[in-house]
N, C-alpha and C positions, 0 to 999 in steps of 0.2 A: 435493309440497306439496299440501295439502288445500284444496279450494275453500270459502271462507267463505260463510255464508248471506247472502242479499241483505238489506241494511239500507237504510233510508230516509235520504237526505241531509237532508231537512227535520227529521227527528227528531234526527239528530246535531247539526245547527245549533241547533235549539231547546233541546236539553239543555245545550249549551255556553253558551248565553245565560243559562240559569237558574243554572247552577253550573259554575265552571271545572273542567274535566276530565271532566264527566259525558258529554259527547259522545264523548270518547275511550273511556270505559268502555263506552258503548253499542256502539261499533264493535269491541268485544272487545280493546281495547288497555288492559287494566286497570292494568298497572304504570305506563304513561305517564299515564293519567288520574289515578291516585292521586298521582303525583309532581306533576302540574300543580295538583291540588287542594291538596296540602301546600304547594307553592310559593306559591300564592295566599294561604293563611292566614299563612304566615311573612312574605311580602312585605307583607301588610296590617298586621300587627302592627308590623313594623319601620318601615314608612313612617309609621305613626301617631305613633311616637316621634321620628322624625328630621326630618320635614317638616311645615310648616303646611298648613292646609286646602286651598287650591286645588292645590298641587303634589302632595300625596300622592294626591289623587283622580285627577289627570291621569295619574300614573304607573300607578296601579292600573287605570285605564280602558285604558291602552295594553296592559297585561298581559292584561286580559280580552279585548280585541279580538284580540290575537295568538292566544290559545288557541282562539277561535272559528274563525279562519282555519286554525289547525292542524287542527282537527276536519274542516273542509271539505276540505283538501288530503289528509288521511289517508283520508277517504272516497274521494276521486278515485283515489289510488294503489291502495287496496284494490280498487276497482272495476275498475281496469285489470288487476290481477293476476287477478281473477275471470274477466275476458274472455279473457285468455291461457290460463287453465286450461280454459276451456270448449272451446277448439279442441283 
């Protein structure tokens, strides 16, 4: 297994806040990032037709927060792999 280049957790976190999936793409998990981004677009469109104002925003906010944490935990797991490969 090849060691990944060192990435900044702050950038991954910041990019995920800006756009869903962007933090994952920054961490070189492009398929995962694009799937999260596509999921966010589909979820947003679907929720706008199915639910009224406060509920659709709450559900979308939960998705957004989930993917920010996903980028954070993805960084942590990738960093642990890098540490093991350094030995």
